[in-house]
C-alpha positions as a printed Julia matrix, in Angstrom:
365×3 Matrix{Float64}:
  17.57   11.66   27.52
  13.97   11.99   26.39
  13.44   12.95   22.75
  12.07   16.38   21.99
   9.6    16.74   19.16
   6.42   18.66   18.56
   3.17   16.86   19.21
   1.92   17.49   15.66
   4.98   15.93   14.02
   4.88   12.19   13.46
   8.26   11.13   12.08
   7.97    7.56   10.84
  10.77    5.21    9.79
   9.67    2.59    7.24
  11.65   -0.63    6.79
  11.03   -3.02    3.88
  13.46   -6.0     3.81
  13.72   -7.82    0.49
  15.9   -10.66   -0.84
  19.32   -8.99   -0.59
  18.45   -5.35   -0.04
  16.48   -3.28    2.43
  14.46   -0.2     1.49
  14.1     2.45    4.15
  12.21    5.73    4.2
  11.52    8.59    6.57
   8.15   10.33    6.51
   7.32   13.49    8.44
   3.58   13.03    8.67
   2.64   12.35    5.03
   5.73   13.96    3.51
   8.59   11.76    2.29
  11.87   13.3     3.5
  14.3    10.42    2.92
  14.36    7.25    0.81
  17.18    4.8     0.2
  17.74    1.25   -1.01
  20.48   -0.49    0.96
  22.08   -3.13   -1.24
  23.67   -5.77    0.96
  26.8    -7.75    0.2
  25.73  -11.02   -1.46
  28.13  -12.93    0.8
  26.31  -11.54    3.85
  22.95  -12.58    2.41
  23.92  -16.11    1.43
  26.23  -17.22    4.22
  23.32  -17.74    6.61
  21.19  -20.88    6.63
  18.08  -18.97    7.68
  16.96  -15.6     6.41
  16.25  -14.49    9.98
  19.95  -14.8    10.74
  20.5   -11.72    8.56
  18.83   -9.6    11.24
  21.92   -8.11   12.88
  23.81   -6.92    9.81
  20.65   -5.43    8.31
  19.84   -3.59   11.55
  23.34   -2.14   11.65
  23.15   -1.13    7.96
  19.9     0.77    8.58
  21.18    2.69   11.59
  24.51    3.43    9.91
  22.73    4.79    6.84
  20.47    7.07    8.88
  23.51    8.41   10.71
  25.37    8.97    7.43
  22.34   10.81    6.01
  22.27   13.04    9.11
  18.69   12.04    9.96
  17.57   13.24   13.38
  16.45    9.87   14.73
  15.34   11.41   18.05
  12.26   12.69   16.22
  11.18    9.2    15.1
   8.04    8.19   16.97
   7.14    5.05   15.02
   9.01    2.36   13.1
   6.93    0.25   10.72
   7.93   -2.79    8.68
   6.54   -5.34    6.28
   4.64   -8.08    8.06
   5.81  -11.67    7.6
   4.35  -15.17    7.62
   2.37  -15.04   10.83
  -0.91  -16.69   11.75
  -3.9   -15.44    9.69
  -4.89  -11.89   10.68
  -7.57   -9.35   10.0
  -6.35   -6.33    8.06
  -5.04   -3.38   10.05
  -2.1    -1.99   12.0
  -0.47   -4.18   14.64
   1.99   -3.16   17.32
   4.89   -5.63   17.43
   4.81   -7.75   20.59
   6.7   -10.74   21.99
   4.21  -13.29   20.64
   4.56  -11.92   17.13
   8.35  -12.14   17.34
   8.16  -15.65   18.78
   5.93  -16.84   15.93
   8.25  -15.35   13.32
  11.35  -16.91   14.88
  10.05  -20.31   15.99
   7.05  -21.17   13.88
   6.76  -19.07   10.74
   4.24  -20.22    8.15
   6.9   -19.63    5.49
  10.52  -18.52    5.05
  10.88  -15.13    3.37
  12.77  -11.89    3.82
   9.56  -10.13    4.9
   9.77  -12.16    8.13
  12.61   -9.83    9.11
  10.37   -6.76    9.04
   8.8    -6.96   12.5
  12.05   -8.1    14.12
  14.04   -5.23   12.64
  11.56   -2.49   13.51
  11.15   -3.77   17.06
  14.91   -3.83   17.59
  15.35   -0.35   16.09
  12.46    1.08   18.15
  14.05   -0.31   21.31
  17.4     1.17   20.29
  15.77    4.58   19.84
  14.1     4.21   23.21
  11.08    6.41   22.58
   9.53    4.91   19.44
   7.04    2.09   18.96
   7.18   -0.68   16.35
   4.37   -1.72   14.01
   3.47   -3.83   11.02
   0.52   -3.19    8.72
  -1.55   -5.39    6.44
   0.88   -8.32    6.31
   0.7   -10.93    3.55
  -1.32  -13.24    5.83
  -4.35  -10.94    6.06
  -7.33  -13.3     6.07
 -10.86  -12.01    5.53
 -12.12  -14.89    3.38
 -15.74  -15.91    3.37
 -16.13  -19.45    4.68
 -17.32  -20.69    1.3
 -14.11  -19.41   -0.31
 -12.0   -21.63    1.98
 -13.38  -24.87    0.6
 -11.33  -26.83   -1.92
 -12.0   -30.28   -3.32
 -10.47  -32.08   -0.34
 -10.63  -31.3     3.41
  -6.85  -31.7     3.77
  -6.31  -28.79    1.38
  -8.24  -25.71    2.57
  -7.77  -22.58    0.47
  -5.56  -20.03    2.26
  -5.28  -16.26    2.14
  -1.69  -15.22    1.4
  -1.55  -12.22   -0.91
  -0.32   -8.68   -1.49
  -2.62   -7.26    1.16
  -0.61   -4.09    1.72
  -0.67   -2.87   -1.88
  -4.12   -4.22   -2.71
  -5.69   -2.46    0.28
  -3.78    0.79   -0.34
  -4.79    0.82   -4.01
  -8.43    0.12   -3.16
  -8.57    2.83   -0.5
  -6.84    5.31   -2.8
  -9.33    4.61   -5.58
 -12.23    5.0    -3.16
 -10.91    8.44   -2.13
 -10.7     9.44   -5.8
 -14.36    8.5    -6.15
 -15.21   10.4    -2.94
 -16.55    7.18   -1.5
 -15.63    4.94    1.41
 -13.64    1.78    0.72
 -16.01   -0.02    3.08
 -18.94    0.58    0.73
 -17.28   -0.37   -2.56
 -17.15   -3.63   -4.52
 -13.82   -4.02   -6.29
 -11.51   -6.56   -7.88
  -7.84   -5.66   -7.37
  -5.07   -7.44   -9.27
  -1.51   -7.01   -8.0
   0.84   -7.73  -10.9
   4.37   -8.26   -9.64
   6.92  -11.0    -8.96
   3.86  -12.78   -7.64
   0.34  -12.14   -8.93
  -2.7   -12.06   -6.66
  -6.26  -11.08   -7.54
  -8.63  -10.21   -4.72
 -12.37   -9.67   -4.39
 -12.84   -6.61   -2.16
 -16.4    -6.69   -0.86
 -17.25   -3.6     1.17
 -13.93   -3.44    3.03
 -13.09   -7.16    3.15
 -11.09   -9.33    0.77
 -13.59  -12.18    0.72
 -11.76  -14.27   -1.89
  -8.22  -14.2    -3.3
  -5.75  -16.62   -4.85
  -2.86  -17.82   -2.67
   0.0   -16.19   -4.55
   2.97  -17.36   -2.47
   3.28  -21.03   -3.38
  -0.3   -21.89   -4.22
  -2.63  -21.25   -7.1
  -3.82  -18.61   -9.52
  -2.11  -16.96  -12.51
   1.52  -17.78  -13.14
   3.89  -14.85  -12.68
   7.53  -13.92  -13.36
   8.8   -16.4   -10.72
   5.83  -18.5    -9.61
   4.03  -21.3   -11.38
   0.55  -20.61  -10.05
  -2.04  -23.34  -10.58
  -0.53  -26.54  -11.97
  -2.24  -29.79  -13.1
  -2.52  -31.62   -9.78
  -2.15  -35.15  -11.11
   0.93  -34.31  -13.16
   2.47  -32.57  -10.14
   1.87  -35.6    -7.9
   3.42  -37.95  -10.45
   6.44  -35.65  -10.87
   6.94  -35.56   -7.1
   7.13  -39.36   -6.95
   9.1   -39.86  -10.15
  12.36  -39.99   -8.24
  13.87  -37.39  -10.58
  13.55  -34.38   -8.29
  14.09  -33.59   -4.62
  11.46  -31.88   -2.46
  13.49  -28.65   -2.62
  13.73  -28.82   -6.43
   9.97  -29.23   -6.77
   9.38  -26.35   -4.37
  11.66  -24.17   -6.51
   9.62  -25.12   -9.58
   6.5   -23.87   -7.82
   8.02  -20.73   -6.32
  11.25  -19.12   -7.44
  11.98  -20.87  -10.72
   8.44  -21.08  -12.11
   6.42  -18.86  -14.44
   8.42  -16.7   -16.84
  11.67  -17.92  -15.27
  10.82  -21.51  -16.22
   9.52  -20.73  -19.7
  11.95  -18.01  -20.78
  14.93  -18.26  -18.45
  14.3   -14.77  -17.08
  11.89  -13.1   -14.7
  12.29   -9.75  -16.46
   8.89   -8.96  -17.97
  10.18   -6.04  -20.04
  12.86   -8.29  -21.55
  10.29  -10.93  -22.52
   8.11   -8.18  -23.98
  11.01   -6.93  -26.12
  11.78  -10.47  -27.26
   8.14  -10.94  -28.22
   7.37   -7.7   -30.03
  10.75   -6.23  -31.08
  12.66   -9.39  -31.89
   9.82  -11.53  -33.21
  10.25  -14.39  -30.72
   7.02  -16.39  -31.13
   7.47  -18.35  -27.88
   8.06  -15.17  -25.88
   4.91  -13.63  -27.39
   2.83  -16.69  -26.53
   4.05  -16.86  -22.9
   3.73  -13.09  -22.36
   0.15  -13.12  -23.64
  -0.68  -16.31  -21.72
   0.31  -14.62  -18.45
  -2.09  -11.74  -19.2
  -4.74  -14.27  -20.27
  -4.39  -16.08  -16.93
  -4.85  -12.82  -15.01
  -7.96  -12.0   -17.03
  -9.38  -15.45  -16.3
  -8.8   -14.97  -12.58
 -10.6   -11.63  -12.69
 -13.46  -13.2   -14.61
 -13.75  -16.02  -12.08
 -13.92  -13.56   -9.16
 -16.59  -11.48  -10.86
 -19.2   -14.11   -9.9
 -18.53  -13.35   -6.22
 -20.33  -10.02   -6.73
 -23.38  -11.39   -8.55
 -22.69   -8.93  -11.35
 -22.67   -5.81   -9.12
 -19.08   -4.62   -9.31
 -17.87   -1.01   -9.12
 -14.45   -1.36  -10.76
 -11.43   -3.52  -11.57
  -8.07   -2.13  -10.44
  -4.7    -3.2   -11.88
  -1.59   -2.39   -9.87
   1.97   -3.6    -9.25
   5.18   -3.36  -11.25
   3.94   -5.21  -14.36
   1.12   -2.66  -14.63
   3.79   -0.36  -16.08
   3.58   -2.43  -19.27
   0.82   -0.84  -21.33
   0.73   -3.81  -23.66
   0.26   -6.27  -20.79
  -2.52   -4.35  -19.06
  -4.28   -3.62  -22.35
  -4.55   -7.35  -23.03
  -6.23   -7.77  -19.66
  -8.5    -4.76  -20.18
  -9.65   -6.02  -23.58
 -10.86   -9.26  -21.97
 -12.47   -7.92  -18.76
 -13.8    -4.44  -19.58
 -17.27   -5.88  -20.18
 -17.41   -6.8   -16.48
 -16.69   -3.36  -14.99
 -14.62   -0.2   -15.66
 -10.88   -0.89  -15.41
  -8.42    1.53  -13.76
  -4.63    1.15  -13.81
  -2.32    2.18  -10.96
   1.21    1.22  -12.07
   3.76    0.28   -9.47
   2.6     0.23   -5.9
   4.29    2.25   -3.2
   4.6    -0.11   -0.24
   6.68    2.41    1.7
   4.01    5.07    1.45
   1.26    2.57    2.28
   3.06    1.48    5.44
   3.75    5.06    6.52
   0.24    6.35    5.83
  -1.42    3.42    7.62
   0.6     4.03   10.76
   0.12    7.81   10.49
  -3.65    7.29   10.46
  -3.33    5.14   13.59
  -1.14    7.7    15.36
  -3.74   10.36   14.57
  -6.48    8.19   16.03
  -8.17    7.67   12.66
  -7.58    3.89   12.61
  -7.36    1.35   15.39
  -4.1    -0.28   16.48
  -4.68   -4.02   16.85
  -3.09   -6.55   19.18
  -1.47   -9.7    17.83
  -2.7   -12.64   19.89
């Protein structure tokens, strides 16, 4: 039976798979009407060798939750999810196709829960029968200038893997506040979260950015960021650690987790300033110092002509952390803080704009 819904209503289901939970939301046009975080059984999450094998139980959990919440799924016209580790892409909205699913299943550039996003939304859209599936601004968005790709050795090109979804949404939101177009602004955007990425947004393109997945840049709550290359090489061949252990040092057990035994920034902040822990204070301030240095380094991309510096992400909720960054970079350009970062809203609004014909839907190829 064909779904019945008014032509001016765009009901959008948003799916954001994370480590052992899945966030879902329903938007009617730009209005949030339902939001839930589905916490999965840890046994279900860890009994599979590959993250992609979690697909079926997560799909069922999503549909069961929507039914329990009495959501009229016949009105859903679009299902959008986080984009995973695909081949490098230009920013935008992409309809999920067979090639995209094949690349995620057979040849992903990295293993992460976000790889489930496109697979889940495609399956759910097919189950609904009348909806289409999309991803938007995945972490592999690549708009780098050629000069920004060059490292000190041809075997190690610099790659673009960053928080494209939140960085782009924050930049566009700021541009609207200034009654200007994102495509005419010159911005540095720092996403401060579990991973930290700092991007140079030059008139609508992120022309330079640190690779925040397992690469370089500021250290973060769980990632080591840039490490001394020679020391890392010697550690790898010391015979003391396996490949997997070294990879965990770089991503997962690095940063605050390595230094302080916790990835909880607020806990480290309390240790530093309420409990007088000198090591916690040094590491907390060093993380902010590293972010400020990354912003300073990117400022040269603009030859001194920069409109603003934007700080976003979960750590931006710490006034003490962002103030330490502001104190070091405010001479470069005005600094604006946007705590948090609503990925669900960004996904929904991007697809809504495409459904309204305001933005192009791209083809993954």
